[in-house]
OpenMM code with the backbone's topology and positions (N, CA, C; nanometers):
from openmm import Vec3, app, unit

residues = "UNK UNK UNK UNK UNK UNK UNK UNK UNK UNK UNK UNK UNK UNK UNK UNK UNK UNK UNK UNK UNK UNK UNK UNK UNK UNK UNK UNK UNK UNK UNK UNK UNK UNK UNK UNK UNK UNK UNK UNK UNK UNK UNK UNK UNK UNK UNK UNK UNK UNK UNK UNK UNK UNK UNK UNK UNK UNK UNK UNK UNK UNK UNK UNK UNK UNK UNK UNK UNK UNK UNK UNK UNK".split()
positions = [
    Vec3(-7.6329, 20.2276, 5.8077),
    Vec3(-7.4926, 20.2125, 5.7977),
    Vec3(-7.4933, 20.1267, 5.6781),
    Vec3(-7.4020, 20.2104, 5.5820),
    Vec3(-7.3684, 20.1704, 5.4653),
    Vec3(-7.2256, 20.0586, 5.4765),
    Vec3(-7.2095, 19.9634, 5.3731),
    Vec3(-7.0703, 19.9014, 5.3974),
    Vec3(-6.9413, 19.9439, 5.3604),
    Vec3(-6.8707, 19.9674, 5.3993),
    Vec3(-6.7633, 20.0654, 5.3472),
    Vec3(-6.6476, 19.9398, 5.2843),
    Vec3(-6.5746, 19.9193, 5.1848),
    Vec3(-6.4664, 19.8732, 5.1766),
    Vec3(-6.3533, 19.8597, 5.2724),
    Vec3(-6.3044, 19.7574, 5.2845),
    Vec3(-6.2074, 19.7412, 5.3826),
    Vec3(-6.0743, 19.8292, 5.3391),
    Vec3(-6.0100, 19.8919, 5.4174),
    Vec3(-5.9000, 19.9976, 5.3756),
    Vec3(-5.7744, 19.9114, 5.3070),
    Vec3(-5.6939, 19.8992, 5.2117),
    Vec3(-5.6040, 19.8253, 5.1539),
    Vec3(-5.4752, 19.7800, 5.2537),
    Vec3(-5.4605, 19.6628, 5.2554),
    Vec3(-5.3533, 19.6053, 5.3949),
    Vec3(-5.2145, 19.6377, 5.3176),
    Vec3(-5.1627, 19.7090, 5.4117),
    Vec3(-5.0229, 19.7103, 5.3736),
    Vec3(-4.9382, 19.5746, 5.3303),
    Vec3(-4.8094, 19.6216, 5.2428),
    Vec3(-4.7304, 19.5004, 5.2357),
    Vec3(-4.5666, 19.5533, 5.2878),
    Vec3(-4.5223, 19.4314, 5.3779),
    Vec3(-4.3785, 19.4885, 5.4197),
    Vec3(-4.2732, 19.4343, 5.2968),
    Vec3(-4.1820, 19.4706, 5.2790),
    Vec3(-4.0473, 19.4554, 5.2349),
    Vec3(-3.9306, 19.4903, 5.2931),
    Vec3(-3.8848, 19.3862, 5.3326),
    Vec3(-3.7164, 19.4403, 5.4234),
    Vec3(-3.6077, 19.3846, 5.2888),
    Vec3(-3.5182, 19.4898, 5.2306),
    Vec3(-3.4211, 19.4680, 5.1367),
    Vec3(-3.3160, 19.4042, 5.2378),
    Vec3(-3.2943, 19.2707, 5.2481),
    Vec3(-3.1835, 19.2142, 5.3015),
    Vec3(-3.0482, 19.2236, 5.2822),
    Vec3(-3.0422, 19.3130, 5.1856),
    Vec3(-2.8942, 19.3288, 5.1148),
    Vec3(-2.8495, 19.4313, 5.1615),
    Vec3(-2.9676, 19.5227, 5.2359),
    Vec3(-2.9197, 19.6563, 5.3273),
    Vec3(-2.9375, 19.6507, 5.4456),
    Vec3(-2.9986, 19.5677, 5.4832),
    Vec3(-3.0274, 19.5531, 5.6481),
    Vec3(-2.8979, 19.5201, 5.7473),
    Vec3(-2.8780, 19.5796, 5.8145),
    Vec3(-2.7760, 19.5820, 5.9075),
    Vec3(-2.7617, 19.4932, 6.0568),
    Vec3(-2.9080, 19.4474, 6.0854),
    Vec3(-2.9589, 19.4200, 6.1976),
    Vec3(-2.9392, 19.4698, 6.3314),
    Vec3(-2.9655, 19.6173, 6.2824),
    Vec3(-3.0035, 19.7120, 6.4153),
    Vec3(-3.0878, 19.6534, 6.5271),
    Vec3(-3.1829, 19.5899, 6.4641),
    Vec3(-3.3047, 19.5814, 6.5499),
    Vec3(-3.4047, 19.6547, 6.5957),
    Vec3(-3.3946, 19.7730, 6.5123),
    Vec3(-3.4766, 19.8797, 6.5732),
    Vec3(-3.6289, 19.8814, 6.5308),
    Vec3(-3.6453, 19.7791, 6.4285),
    Vec3(-3.7964, 19.7560, 6.3788),
    Vec3(-3.8297, 19.6684, 6.5047),
    Vec3(-3.7857, 19.5762, 6.5117),
    Vec3(-3.8285, 19.4737, 6.6457),
    Vec3(-3.8554, 19.5403, 6.7507),
    Vec3(-3.7598, 19.6374, 6.8012),
    Vec3(-3.7977, 19.7295, 6.9292),
    Vec3(-3.8694, 19.7961, 6.9123),
    Vec3(-3.9215, 19.8740, 6.7990),
    Vec3(-4.0274, 19.9477, 6.7843),
    Vec3(-4.1598, 19.8936, 6.7698),
    Vec3(-4.1725, 19.7532, 6.6797),
    Vec3(-4.2900, 19.7098, 6.6526),
    Vec3(-4.2740, 19.5464, 6.6650),
    Vec3(-4.2652, 19.5188, 6.7934),
    Vec3(-4.2358, 19.3609, 6.8252),
    Vec3(-4.3363, 19.2569, 6.7817),
    Vec3(-4.4850, 19.3180, 6.7609),
    Vec3(-4.5868, 19.2230, 6.7070),
    Vec3(-4.5660, 19.2130, 6.5609),
    Vec3(-4.4630, 19.2634, 6.5036),
    Vec3(-4.4669, 19.2322, 6.3392),
    Vec3(-4.3217, 19.1924, 6.3043),
    Vec3(-4.1956, 19.2738, 6.3725),
    Vec3(-4.0773, 19.2076, 6.3298),
    Vec3(-4.0270, 19.1607, 6.4205),
    Vec3(-3.9068, 19.0579, 6.3803),
    Vec3(-3.8399, 18.9855, 6.4995),
    Vec3(-3.6911, 19.0030, 6.4311),
    Vec3(-3.5874, 18.9256, 6.4408),
    Vec3(-3.4414, 18.9175, 6.3754),
    Vec3(-3.4174, 18.7618, 6.3916),
    Vec3(-3.3886, 18.7525, 6.2619),
    Vec3(-3.3244, 18.5654, 6.2326),
    Vec3(-3.1982, 18.5418, 6.3226),
    Vec3(-3.1487, 18.4178, 6.2766),
    Vec3(-3.0407, 18.3723, 6.3896),
    Vec3(-2.9428, 18.4236, 6.3930),
    Vec3(-2.9270, 18.5122, 6.2581),
    Vec3(-2.7916, 18.6173, 6.2026),
    Vec3(-2.8208, 18.7527, 6.2469),
    Vec3(-2.9332, 18.7731, 6.3390),
    Vec3(-2.9475, 18.9277, 6.3959),
    Vec3(-3.0285, 19.0207, 6.3070),
    Vec3(-3.0608, 18.9836, 6.1575),
    Vec3(-3.1159, 19.0492, 6.0559),
    Vec3(-3.2897, 19.0520, 6.1135),
    Vec3(-3.3114, 19.1426, 6.0316),
    Vec3(-3.4756, 19.1839, 6.0641),
    Vec3(-3.5695, 19.0510, 5.9685),
    Vec3(-3.6791, 19.0596, 6.0104),
    Vec3(-3.7616, 18.9890, 5.8884),
    Vec3(-3.8955, 19.0008, 6.0228),
    Vec3(-4.0182, 18.9661, 5.9117),
    Vec3(-4.1203, 19.0087, 5.9567),
    Vec3(-4.1554, 18.8657, 6.0071),
    Vec3(-4.2802, 18.8558, 6.1182),
    Vec3(-4.2908, 18.7356, 6.1626),
    Vec3(-4.3875, 18.6904, 6.0739),
    Vec3(-4.3889, 18.5484, 6.0556),
    Vec3(-4.4744, 18.4572, 6.0088),
    Vec3(-4.6114, 18.5046, 6.0059),
    Vec3(-4.6913, 18.5203, 5.8944),
    Vec3(-4.8115, 18.5707, 5.9345),
    Vec3(-4.8372, 18.7138, 5.9352),
    Vec3(-4.7691, 18.7903, 5.9801),
    Vec3(-4.7526, 18.9332, 5.9923),
    Vec3(-4.7404, 18.9899, 5.8579),
    Vec3(-4.7404, 18.9586, 5.7622),
    Vec3(-4.6725, 19.0047, 5.6383),
    Vec3(-4.7808, 19.1647, 5.6048),
    Vec3(-4.8681, 19.1864, 5.6524),
    Vec3(-4.9270, 19.3028, 5.6199),
    Vec3(-4.9418, 19.3920, 5.7609),
    Vec3(-4.8641, 19.3373, 5.8394),
    Vec3(-4.8383, 19.4481, 5.9529),
    Vec3(-4.9672, 19.3880, 6.0742),
    Vec3(-5.0273, 19.3056, 6.0599),
    Vec3(-5.1128, 19.2976, 6.1529),
    Vec3(-5.2024, 19.3864, 6.2226),
    Vec3(-5.1881, 19.5337, 6.1651),
    Vec3(-5.2495, 19.6381, 6.2201),
    Vec3(-5.2056, 19.7060, 6.3180),
    Vec3(-5.1004, 19.6793, 6.3161),
    Vec3(-4.9784, 19.7205, 6.3838),
    Vec3(-5.0008, 19.8811, 6.3835),
    Vec3(-4.9896, 19.9743, 6.4965),
    Vec3(-5.0302, 20.1175, 6.4526),
    Vec3(-4.8222, 20.1651, 6.4570),
    Vec3(-4.7484, 20.0731, 6.4979),
    Vec3(-4.6368, 20.1480, 6.4597),
    Vec3(-4.5219, 20.1236, 6.3531),
    Vec3(-4.6359, 20.0315, 6.2960),
    Vec3(-4.5699, 19.9784, 6.1491),
    Vec3(-4.4784, 20.0824, 6.0987),
    Vec3(-4.5398, 20.1960, 6.0622),
    Vec3(-4.4977, 20.2969, 6.0026),
    Vec3(-4.3672, 20.3584, 6.0590),
    Vec3(-4.3711, 20.3566, 6.1712),
    Vec3(-4.2802, 20.4225, 6.2664),
    Vec3(-4.1521, 20.3452, 6.2939),
    Vec3(-4.1924, 20.1739, 6.2808),
    Vec3(-4.0814, 20.1100, 6.2787),
    Vec3(-3.9826, 20.1184, 6.1432),
    Vec3(-4.0330, 20.1408, 6.0169),
    Vec3(-4.0052, 20.1378, 5.8946),
    Vec3(-3.8870, 20.2775, 5.9028),
    Vec3(-3.9687, 20.3740, 5.9744),
    Vec3(-3.8918, 20.4764, 5.9982),
    Vec3(-3.7367, 20.4871, 6.0710),
    Vec3(-3.7767, 20.3974, 6.1876),
    Vec3(-3.6677, 20.3975, 6.2832),
    Vec3(-3.5359, 20.3069, 6.2148),
    Vec3(-3.5635, 20.2410, 6.1000),
    Vec3(-3.4402, 20.1799, 6.0388),
    Vec3(-3.3212, 20.2606, 6.0233),
    Vec3(-3.2177, 20.2511, 6.0617),
    Vec3(-3.1173, 20.3543, 6.0152),
    Vec3(-3.0453, 20.3592, 5.8662),
    Vec3(-3.1062, 20.2110, 5.8296),
    Vec3(-3.0366, 20.1970, 5.6572),
    Vec3(-3.1681, 20.2037, 5.5871),
    Vec3(-3.2830, 20.2564, 5.6012),
    Vec3(-3.4051, 20.2395, 5.5398),
    Vec3(-3.4220, 20.0974, 5.4514),
    Vec3(-3.3996, 19.9854, 5.5260),
    Vec3(-3.3839, 19.8741, 5.4728),
    Vec3(-3.5629, 19.8417, 5.4619),
    Vec3(-3.6491, 19.8794, 5.5114),
    Vec3(-3.7957, 19.8484, 5.5519),
    Vec3(-3.8581, 19.9664, 5.4339),
    Vec3(-3.9480, 19.9044, 5.3654),
    Vec3(-4.0531, 19.9631, 5.2955),
    Vec3(-4.2038, 19.9060, 5.3299),
    Vec3(-4.2748, 19.9969, 5.3569),
    Vec3(-4.4495, 19.9576, 5.3613),
    Vec3(-4.5124, 20.0160, 5.2514),
    Vec3(-4.5691, 19.9291, 5.1542),
    Vec3(-4.6579, 20.0189, 5.0757),
    Vec3(-4.7894, 19.9357, 5.0970),
    Vec3(-4.8739, 20.0574, 5.0502),
    Vec3(-5.0088, 20.0090, 5.0646),
    Vec3(-5.0422, 20.0329, 4.9162),
    Vec3(-5.1337, 19.8971, 4.8822),
    Vec3(-5.1711, 19.8683, 4.7399),
    Vec3(-5.2569, 19.9648, 4.7054),
] * unit.nanometer
topology = app.Topology()
chain = topology.addChain("A")
for resn in residues:
    res = topology.addResidue(resn, chain)
    for name in ("N", "CA", "C"):
        topology.addAtom(name, app.Element.getBySymbol(name[0]), res)
């Protein structure tokens, strides 16, 4: 069995100037996203790489204003 390099970890960016606080990301991937005191989306501290969530990309697609970008290095 050969050692394979680990997959690059994604990076999540939320454009806070676009976010309207719909909360679809937090509903879709609550293990990665939450909402701040004003209702705007944010990544849960320590989960900036998506924490391996299988719903990460779906949560980004669920954003009605496309404020979330998931990038893989």
